[in-house]
C-alpha positions as CSV (number, residue, x, y, z in Angstrom):
1,X,-17.4,-39.6,-9.9
2,X,-16.0,-37.3,-12.5
3,X,-18.7,-38.1,-15.0
4,X,-21.4,-37.1,-12.5
5,X,-19.9,-33.6,-12.0
6,X,-19.5,-33.2,-15.8
7,X,-23.1,-34.2,-16.4
8,X,-24.2,-31.7,-13.7
9,X,-22.0,-29.0,-15.2
10,X,-23.5,-29.6,-18.7
11,X,-27.0,-29.4,-17.2
12,X,-26.1,-26.1,-15.5
13,X,-24.8,-24.7,-18.8
14,X,-28.0,-25.8,-20.6
15,X,-30.1,-24.0,-17.9
16,X,-28.0,-20.9,-18.3
17,X,-28.5,-21.0,-22.1
18,X,-32.2,-21.3,-21.6
19,X,-32.2,-18.3,-19.2
20,X,-30.2,-16.2,-21.8
21,X,-32.7,-17.1,-24.5
22,X,-35.6,-16.1,-22.3
23,X,-33.9,-12.8,-21.4
24,X,-33.4,-11.9,-25.0
25,X,-37.1,-12.3,-25.8
26,X,-39.1,-9.4,-27.2
27,X,-41.9,-8.0,-25.1
28,X,-44.5,-8.8,-27.9
29,X,-43.5,-12.5,-28.1
30,X,-46.9,-13.8,-27.1
31,X,-48.2,-16.6,-27.4
32,X,-44.8,-18.1,-26.6
33,X,-44.5,-21.8,-27.0
34,X,-43.5,-23.7,-23.9
35,X,-40.7,-26.2,-23.8
36,X,-42.8,-29.2,-25.1
37,X,-44.8,-27.2,-27.7
38,X,-41.5,-25.6,-28.9
39,X,-40.0,-29.0,-29.4
40,X,-43.0,-30.2,-31.3
41,X,-43.2,-27.1,-33.4
42,X,-39.5,-27.2,-34.4
43,X,-40.0,-30.9,-35.2
44,X,-42.9,-29.9,-37.5
45,X,-40.7,-27.2,-39.1
46,X,-37.9,-29.8,-39.7
47,X,-40.4,-32.2,-41.4
48,X,-41.9,-29.4,-43.5
49,X,-38.5,-28.3,-44.6
50,X,-37.7,-31.9,-45.6
51,X,-40.9,-32.1,-47.7
52,X,-40.4,-28.6,-49.2
53,X,-43.6,-27.2,-47.5
54,X,-41.9,-24.3,-45.9
55,X,-41.6,-20.5,-46.5
56,X,-38.6,-18.9,-44.8
57,X,-38.0,-15.3,-43.9
58,X,-40.2,-12.3,-43.5
59,X,-40.4,-11.4,-47.1
60,X,-41.5,-14.9,-48.3
61,X,-43.9,-15.3,-45.4
62,X,-45.6,-11.9,-45.9
63,X,-45.9,-12.6,-49.7
64,X,-47.5,-16.0,-49.1
65,X,-50.0,-14.6,-46.5
66,X,-51.0,-11.8,-48.9
67,X,-51.6,-14.3,-51.6
68,X,-54.0,-16.2,-49.4
69,X,-51.9,-19.3,-48.6
70,X,-52.7,-20.9,-45.3
71,X,-50.5,-22.6,-42.7
72,X,-48.9,-22.1,-39.3
73,X,-46.6,-19.1,-38.8
74,X,-43.7,-19.7,-36.5
75,X,-41.9,-16.5,-35.3
76,X,-38.7,-16.2,-33.4
77,X,-39.0,-14.2,-30.2
78,X,-35.4,-12.9,-30.0
79,X,-35.4,-10.7,-33.1
80,X,-33.6,-7.4,-32.8
81,X,-34.8,-4.8,-33.9
82,X,-38.4,-6.0,-33.2
83,X,-39.8,-3.7,-35.9
84,X,-38.7,-6.3,-38.5
85,X,-41.5,-8.7,-37.6
86,X,-44.2,-6.6,-35.7
87,X,-46.5,-6.6,-38.7
88,X,-46.5,-10.4,-39.2
89,X,-48.8,-11.3,-36.3
90,X,-51.3,-8.7,-37.5
91,X,-51.3,-10.1,-41.1
92,X,-51.7,-13.6,-39.6
93,X,-54.7,-12.5,-37.5
94,X,-56.4,-10.7,-40.5
95,X,-55.9,-13.9,-42.7
96,X,-57.0,-16.2,-39.9
97,X,-53.6,-18.0,-39.7
98,X,-52.4,-19.4,-36.4
99,X,-49.0,-18.1,-35.2
100,X,-46.7,-18.9,-32.3
101,X,-43.4,-17.6,-31.0
102,X,-40.4,-19.8,-30.3
103,X,-37.5,-18.5,-28.1
104,X,-34.6,-18.7,-30.5
105,X,-34.1,-17.7,-34.1
106,X,-31.0,-19.9,-34.3
107,X,-33.1,-23.0,-33.3
108,X,-35.7,-22.0,-35.9
109,X,-33.1,-21.8,-38.6
110,X,-31.6,-25.2,-37.7
111,X,-35.1,-26.8,-37.8
112,X,-35.7,-25.1,-41.2
113,X,-32.4,-26.4,-42.5
114,X,-30.8,-23.0,-43.1
115,X,-27.5,-21.8,-41.9
116,X,-28.6,-18.2,-41.3
117,X,-30.8,-17.3,-38.3
118,X,-34.5,-17.0,-39.5
119,X,-37.0,-14.5,-38.2
120,X,-40.1,-16.5,-39.2
121,X,-41.4,-19.4,-41.2
122,X,-44.7,-20.4,-42.6
123,X,-45.4,-24.2,-42.4
124,X,-47.8,-25.4,-45.1
125,X,-49.4,-28.8,-45.5
126,X,-48.8,-29.0,-49.3
127,X,-45.5,-28.5,-51.1
128,X,-44.9,-25.6,-53.4
129,X,-44.1,-27.8,-56.4
130,X,-45.0,-31.4,-57.1
131,X,-46.9,-33.8,-54.9
132,X,-46.1,-35.7,-51.7
133,X,-46.8,-39.4,-51.2
134,X,-50.0,-40.1,-49.4
135,X,-48.3,-41.5,-46.3
136,X,-46.0,-38.5,-46.1
137,X,-48.9,-36.2,-46.6
138,X,-50.9,-37.9,-43.8
139,X,-47.9,-37.8,-41.4
140,X,-47.3,-34.1,-42.0
141,X,-51.0,-33.2,-41.8
142,X,-51.4,-35.2,-38.5
143,X,-48.4,-33.4,-36.9
144,X,-49.6,-30.1,-38.3
145,X,-53.1,-30.5,-36.9
146,X,-51.7,-31.5,-33.5
147,X,-49.4,-28.5,-33.3
148,X,-52.2,-26.1,-34.5
149,X,-54.6,-27.6,-31.9
150,X,-52.0,-26.9,-29.1
151,X,-51.4,-23.4,-30.4
152,X,-55.1,-22.7,-30.5
153,X,-55.4,-23.9,-26.9
154,X,-52.4,-21.7,-25.9
155,X,-53.9,-18.7,-27.7
156,X,-57.4,-19.2,-26.1
157,X,-55.8,-19.0,-22.6
158,X,-54.2,-15.7,-23.5
159,X,-57.1,-13.8,-24.9
């Protein structure tokens, strides 16, 4: 009996955490990934970090976009002050790069294997240095294409 109430309490705490995350969102956080897409996106970020195909932070992401590198830009929606990242979606649109917002910068940092909360990351399909094995490259590319397709679908419903 006690375990049921504990499980119920933990579910309630999780729901409260989710509500707090959504309340902290910036008004410009659109297109915002849903629960399922957010999970897939963070999984892709984790895999890209493992294969060294990830640019972390506003400075690195902006530099990569200006240099013409392509990928998927994942932006945290709970950044304060919002002025830090307001130019990133515009740069992405000009460079024809897909972007999506996720609710939490802490979750984004954990997925990107950094300890500090991260504002945004750019997921690329090729590593910065060296080469990936063909199977690893195919897995990453397949996951990348799936997430980009879902983001495109989400974006088309917005605009």
